[in-house]
C-alpha positions in Angstrom: -30.9 6.1 20.5 -28.0 7.8 18.8 -26.9 6.4 15.6 -23.2 5.3 15.4 -21.3 7.6 13.0 -20.0 6.0 10.0 -16.3 6.8 9.2 -15.8 8.2 5.7 -12.6 8.1 3.7 -11.5 9.4 0.3 -10.4 6.7 -2.5 -7.1 7.7 -3.9 -8.4 6.7 -7.4 -11.8 8.3 -7.9 -11.4 10.8 -5.0 -14.7 10.2 -3.8 -15.7 9.9 -0.1 -17.1 6.4 0.7 -17.7 4.5 3.8 -14.4 3.0 5.4 -15.3 -0.6 5.3 -16.0 -0.2 1.5 -12.4 0.5 0.8 -9.2 -1.3 0.9 -6.5 0.3 3.1 -3.0 0.7 2.1 -0.5 1.6 5.0 2.8 3.1 5.4 4.5 2.2 8.7 6.9 4.3 10.7 9.8 2.3 9.0 8.5 3.4 5.7 7.4 0.0 4.7 4.2 0.0 2.4 1.8 -2.9 2.7 -2.0 -3.9 2.3 -4.0 -3.7 5.3 -7.2 -5.7 4.8 -8.2 -5.5 8.5 -7.8 -1.7 8.6 -6.1 -1.8 12.0 -2.3 -1.6 11.2 -0.3 1.4 12.8 0.7 4.0 10.2 -0.4 6.4 7.6 -3.2 5.0 5.8 -4.5 5.5 2.2 -7.7 4.1 0.8 -8.7 2.8 -2.5 -12.2 1.5 -3.7 -12.5 -2.3 -4.1 -12.6 -2.2 -7.8 -10.0 -2.4 -10.5 -11.0 0.8 -12.2 -10.0 3.0 -9.3 -6.9 0.9 -8.8 -5.8 1.5 -12.5 -6.7 5.2 -12.0 -4.6 5.4 -8.8 -1.8 3.6 -10.3 -1.6 5.6 -13.5 -1.8 8.9 -11.5 0.6 7.7 -9.1 -1.9 8.7 -6.3 -0.5 6.5 -3.7 3.2 7.7 -4.4 1.9 11.2 -3.8 -0.1 10.3 -0.8 2.9 8.7 0.9 5.5 11.1 -0.4 7.7 8.0 -1.9 8.0 5.6 -4.6 5.6 2.5 -4.4 7.4 -0.8 -4.9 6.0 -3.0 -7.7 5.3 -5.7 -5.1 2.8 -3.5 -3.4 0.9 -2.9 -6.5 0.9 -6.7 -7.2 -0.5 -7.2 -3.7 -3.2 -4.6 -4.0 -4.2 -6.4 -7.4 -4.4 -9.9 -5.7 -6.5 -8.2 -2.9 -8.9 -6.6 -5.1 -9.3 -9.9 -7.3 -10.7 -11.5 -4.2 -13.1 -8.7 -3.7 -14.3 -8.7 -7.4 -15.0 -12.4 -7.4 
């Protein structure tokens, strides 16, 4: 029986390839709205970040998400990512 291929994605913080389910997805919709996508199913351009605060801090400092989506990231989005990550860290 053929093993199912595991989707891999790159973290915008540490730039490492990891399994998609290990990462938190941030999505930019066609309307340009940026939000956290815990399900990984929303439509739009996705960027991924490790579920740890170090990667998030690194990505925020380097403005990796702004570069990934070619736009400024609102403070509320960073707050929401922070809230989501606190859930995983506990």
